[in-house]
BAGU-604967 format. One record per residue (C-alpha): residue number from 1; residue in three letters; x, y, z. Coordinates in pm, 1 decimal, m for minus. Layout:
<r pos="NUM" code="ALA" c1="X" c2="Y" c3="Z"/>
...
END
This chain:
<r pos="1" code="UNK" c1="10897.8" c2="13212.6" c3="4022.3"/>
<r pos="2" code="UNK" c1="11225.8" c2="13251.8" c3="3809.7"/>
<r pos="3" code="UNK" c1="11572.4" c2="13184.3" c3="3965.4"/>
<r pos="4" code="UNK" c1="11706.6" c2="13487.4" c3="3946.0"/>
<r pos="5" code="UNK" c1="11421.9" c2="13630.6" c3="4199.8"/>
<r pos="6" code="UNK" c1="11419.3" c2="13341.6" c3="4331.8"/>
<r pos="7" code="UNK" c1="11822.1" c2="13379.5" c3="4468.9"/>
<r pos="8" code="UNK" c1="11744.6" c2="13712.0" c3="4588.2"/>
<r pos="9" code="UNK" c1="11470.0" c2="13625.4" c3="4820.0"/>
<r pos="10" code="UNK" c1="11716.2" c2="13296.2" c3="4938.1"/>
<r pos="11" code="UNK" c1="12001.0" c2="13563.5" c3="5030.8"/>
<r pos="12" code="UNK" c1="11783.9" c2="13832.8" c3="5143.2"/>
<r pos="13" code="UNK" c1="11653.5" c2="13581.5" c3="5414.1"/>
<r pos="14" code="UNK" c1="11945.2" c2="13365.5" c3="5489.4"/>
<r pos="15" code="UNK" c1="12156.9" c2="13736.9" c3="5525.5"/>
<r pos="16" code="UNK" c1="11830.4" c2="13845.8" c3="5705.7"/>
<r pos="17" code="UNK" c1="11816.6" c2="13589.7" c3="5958.1"/>
<r pos="18" code="UNK" c1="12247.3" c2="13656.0" c3="6008.8"/>
<r pos="19" code="UNK" c1="12225.1" c2="14001.4" c3="6107.3"/>
<r pos="20" code="UNK" c1="11935.7" c2="13922.9" c3="6343.9"/>
<r pos="21" code="UNK" c1="12124.5" c2="13672.6" c3="6518.9"/>
<r pos="22" code="UNK" c1="12465.8" c2="13908.3" c3="6578.9"/>
<r pos="23" code="UNK" c1="12251.4" c2="14105.3" c3="6659.0"/>
<r pos="24" code="UNK" c1="12054.7" c2="13971.1" c3="6962.5"/>
<r pos="25" code="UNK" c1="12413.6" c2="13984.4" c3="7093.7"/>
<r pos="26" code="UNK" c1="12507.3" c2="14343.8" c3="6993.2"/>
<r pos="27" code="UNK" c1="12797.0" c2="14507.1" c3="6998.9"/>
<r pos="28" code="UNK" c1="12823.3" c2="14832.0" c3="7215.3"/>
<r pos="29" code="UNK" c1="12870.0" c2="15158.1" c3="6926.6"/>
<r pos="30" code="UNK" c1="12884.4" c2="14944.5" c3="6692.0"/>
<r pos="31" code="UNK" c1="12566.2" c2="14872.7" c3="6449.4"/>
<r pos="32" code="UNK" c1="12517.3" c2="14520.0" c3="6218.2"/>
<r pos="33" code="UNK" c1="12286.5" c2="14620.1" c3="5871.1"/>
<r pos="34" code="UNK" c1="12186.7" c2="14491.0" c3="5556.3"/>
<r pos="35" code="UNK" c1="12280.8" c2="14681.2" c3="5207.0"/>
<r pos="36" code="UNK" c1="12092.8" c2="14562.7" c3="4990.1"/>
<r pos="37" code="UNK" c1="12070.2" c2="14670.5" c3="4557.3"/>
<r pos="38" code="UNK" c1="11839.6" c2="14450.4" c3="4418.7"/>
<r pos="39" code="UNK" c1="11808.7" c2="14621.1" c3="4085.8"/>
<r pos="40" code="UNK" c1="12227.7" c2="14562.0" c3="4059.2"/>
<r pos="41" code="UNK" c1="12194.6" c2="14215.5" c3="4274.5"/>
<r pos="42" code="UNK" c1="12426.6" c2="14357.4" c3="4534.8"/>
<r pos="43" code="UNK" c1="12373.3" c2="14242.9" c3="4906.0"/>
<r pos="44" code="UNK" c1="12642.8" c2="14335.3" c3="5166.7"/>
<r pos="45" code="UNK" c1="12646.0" c2="14315.1" c3="5566.3"/>
<r pos="46" code="UNK" c1="12813.2" c2="14534.1" c3="5711.4"/>
<r pos="47" code="UNK" c1="12974.9" c2="14685.3" c3="6126.3"/>
<r pos="48" code="UNK" c1="13014.9" c2="15067.7" c3="6173.5"/>
<r pos="49" code="UNK" c1="13110.8" c2="15206.2" c3="6452.9"/>
<r pos="50" code="UNK" c1="13368.1" c2="15221.9" c3="6752.2"/>
<r pos="51" code="UNK" c1="13528.8" c2="14977.8" c3="6973.3"/>
<r pos="52" code="UNK" c1="13836.0" c2="15036.3" c3="7238.6"/>
<r pos="53" code="UNK" c1="13875.8" c2="15344.0" c3="7051.7"/>
<r pos="54" code="UNK" c1="13897.4" c2="15240.7" c3="6703.8"/>
<r pos="55" code="UNK" c1="13657.4" c2="15303.9" c3="6370.2"/>
<r pos="56" code="UNK" c1="13505.2" c2="14979.9" c3="6295.4"/>
<r pos="57" code="UNK" c1="13365.1" c2="15021.4" c3="5934.3"/>
<r pos="58" code="UNK" c1="13382.5" c2="14679.6" c3="5720.2"/>
<r pos="59" code="UNK" c1="13175.4" c2="14415.1" c3="5549.9"/>
<r pos="60" code="UNK" c1="13085.1" c2="14083.9" c3="5680.7"/>
<r pos="61" code="UNK" c1="12956.3" c2="13946.7" c3="5422.7"/>
<r pos="62" code="UNK" c1="12913.7" c2="14074.5" c3="5013.7"/>
<r pos="63" code="UNK" c1="12734.9" c2="13860.6" c3="4795.1"/>
<r pos="64" code="UNK" c1="12672.9" c2="13961.0" c3="4407.8"/>
<r pos="65" code="UNK" c1="12413.4" c2="13780.3" c3="4185.8"/>
<r pos="66" code="UNK" c1="12569.3" c2="13805.9" c3="3816.6"/>
<r pos="67" code="UNK" c1="12491.3" c2="13583.4" c3="3571.0"/>
<r pos="68" code="UNK" c1="12234.0" c2="13344.4" c3="3711.0"/>
<r pos="69" code="UNK" c1="12522.1" c2="13272.1" c3="3960.3"/>
<r pos="70" code="UNK" c1="12587.4" c2="13437.9" c3="4374.8"/>
<r pos="71" code="UNK" c1="12978.2" c2="13571.5" c3="4321.6"/>
<r pos="72" code="UNK" c1="13089.7" c2="13569.0" c3="4734.2"/>
<r pos="73" code="UNK" c1="13303.4" c2="13852.1" c3="4728.5"/>
<r pos="74" code="UNK" c1="13371.2" c2="13840.7" c3="5137.0"/>
<r pos="75" code="UNK" c1="13263.7" c2="13609.8" c3="5361.2"/>
<r pos="76" code="UNK" c1="13392.6" c2="13672.1" c3="5741.0"/>
<r pos="77" code="UNK" c1="13101.2" c2="13355.6" c3="5859.9"/>
<r pos="78" code="UNK" c1="13177.3" c2="13109.1" c3="6119.5"/>
<r pos="79" code="UNK" c1="13046.4" c2="12814.3" c3="5825.9"/>
<r pos="80" code="UNK" c1="13001.6" c2="13045.6" c3="5525.2"/>
<r pos="81" code="UNK" c1="12766.7" c2="13150.0" c3="5349.3"/>
<r pos="82" code="UNK" c1="12776.4" c2="12940.1" c3="5046.6"/>
<r pos="83" code="UNK" c1="12688.3" c2="12627.5" c3="5309.7"/>
<r pos="84" code="UNK" c1="12390.7" c2="12809.3" c3="5405.4"/>
<r pos="85" code="UNK" c1="12311.2" c2="12834.3" c3="5000.2"/>
<r pos="86" code="UNK" c1="12420.9" c2="12442.9" c3="4980.1"/>
<r pos="87" code="UNK" c1="12248.5" c2="12364.8" c3="5236.1"/>
<r pos="88" code="UNK" c1="11925.7" c2="12563.5" c3="5078.8"/>
<r pos="89" code="UNK" c1="11921.9" c2="12330.0" c3="4757.7"/>
<r pos="90" code="UNK" c1="12184.0" c2="12611.5" c3="4574.1"/>
<r pos="91" code="UNK" c1="12404.2" c2="12389.5" c3="4295.3"/>
<r pos="92" code="UNK" c1="12799.5" c2="12437.8" c3="4354.9"/>
<r pos="93" code="UNK" c1="12797.0" c2="12487.5" c3="4014.3"/>
<r pos="94" code="UNK" c1="12598.3" c2="12803.8" c3="4070.5"/>
<r pos="95" code="UNK" c1="12824.9" c2="12953.3" c3="4319.8"/>
<r pos="96" code="UNK" c1="13131.0" c2="13131.3" c3="4332.1"/>
<r pos="97" code="UNK" c1="13371.2" c2="13155.0" c3="4512.2"/>
<r pos="98" code="UNK" c1="13562.3" c2="13504.3" c3="4389.4"/>
<r pos="99" code="UNK" c1="13758.3" c2="13596.7" c3="4698.9"/>
<r pos="100" code="UNK" c1="13963.9" c2="13356.3" c3="4546.3"/>
<r pos="101" code="UNK" c1="14154.4" c2="13447.5" c3="4243.9"/>
<r pos="102" code="UNK" c1="14078.9" c2="13282.0" c3="3954.5"/>
<r pos="103" code="UNK" c1="14284.8" c2="12991.1" c3="3951.1"/>
<r pos="104" code="UNK" c1="14265.3" c2="12899.2" c3="4308.0"/>
<r pos="105" code="UNK" c1="13868.9" c2="12880.5" c3="4228.3"/>
<r pos="106" code="UNK" c1="13948.7" c2="12583.5" c3="3946.6"/>
<r pos="107" code="UNK" c1="14023.0" c2="12356.0" c3="4268.1"/>
<r pos="108" code="UNK" c1="13708.9" c2="12437.4" c3="4452.1"/>
<r pos="109" code="UNK" c1="13438.5" c2="12230.8" c3="4461.4"/>
<r pos="110" code="UNK" c1="13225.4" c2="12579.1" c3="4301.9"/>
<r pos="111" code="UNK" c1="13204.0" c2="12741.9" c3="3994.3"/>
<r pos="112" code="UNK" c1="13556.5" c2="12868.9" c3="3863.8"/>
<r pos="113" code="UNK" c1="13283.0" c2="13147.2" c3="3671.7"/>
END
C-alpha cells in the first residue's frame, strides 16, 4: 500500500475511534459525525445541534492530507491528533500543525510546511 493510502486509512481509523468514543456519552440534541472527502484528502469531525438554547455547529478536528503530509488545521481534542499519529508511527516531519502561523511552526518538533 502506498504512503498516501496508508495515511488516509490511518487517519480515518483514528477519527472514527474518537467519534465513536464521543457517541458513547452523547450530548443531548448535538450530533457528532465525520465528514470525509478522500478524493480531496479532507477529514472533518463535526458537532451540530442545540445546547442550552444555543446553536452548536463547529469542527472538533480538521485534517488535510496534502503533499504526503498531515496538515492539522483544527484540533480541539485533549491529547491532539498529532500525538495519535506519532503514536502510530508517523514521523513528525510528516505532520504540519497548520493551526499555528508559519513562524511558530518552525519552533515545533513538527514540519513547518
